[in-house]
C-alpha positions, -999 to 999 in steps of 0.1 A, spaced: 48 -22 -140 67 -26 -114 58 -45 -79 80 -59 -50 64 -76 -23 69 -63 13 56 -74 50 38 -47 69 51 -32 102 21 -24 123 21 -29 158 -15 -37 159 -43 -43 133 -44 -13 110 -67 15 118 -81 47 100 -50 62 104 -23 48 89 -45 35 60 -55 74 55 -19 82 52 -9 54 30 -38 63 6 -22 99 7 12 89 1 -4 68 -30 -21 96 -42 9 119 -46 20 93 -78 7 96 -109 8 62 -118 -17 32 -107 -11 20 -75 -20 -11 -63 -22 -31 -29 -28 -68 -35 -30 -94 -5 -48 -131 -9 -64 -127 -39 -78 -91 -34 -63 -64 -51 -71 -26 -42 -59 3 -60 -38 25 -34 -58 53 -35 -90 45 -27 -98 47 13 -128 22 12 -111 -1 -6 -80 0 16 -104 -3 47 -117 -33 33 -80 -47 29 -77 -55 65 -40 -51 71 -24 -63 99 12 -67 114 35 -93 91 11 -95 66 27 -98 32 14 -78 5 24 -66 -30 25 -34 -38 23 -30 -78 23 5 -97 17 15 -138 23 48 -151 54 74 -157 65 76 -123 62 37 -106 94 31 -95 92 60 -74 55 50 -60 70 12 -51 94 25 -33 77 51 -17 48 26 -4 68 1 3 86 22 25 63 33 41 47 -1 50 77 -12 63 79 15 87 48 27 98 44 6 130 
């Protein structure tokens, strides 16, 4: 399992579109991908789960992945979260 902590770069409270793009990006990987914020750990491939996370500007989250392409998955999601705003 690979994980990395990142501060989310959003210009305002996250809307549906950035979350939908995040879910699409996570779904490109074979690995299981999770985003953790506080004590909530959500499957990054679940649109409903990700919407319930309520990400906001500068929120600190941990991206983790487990599987064949785990390193690429974490790097891809972290890059997106740093540059989404």
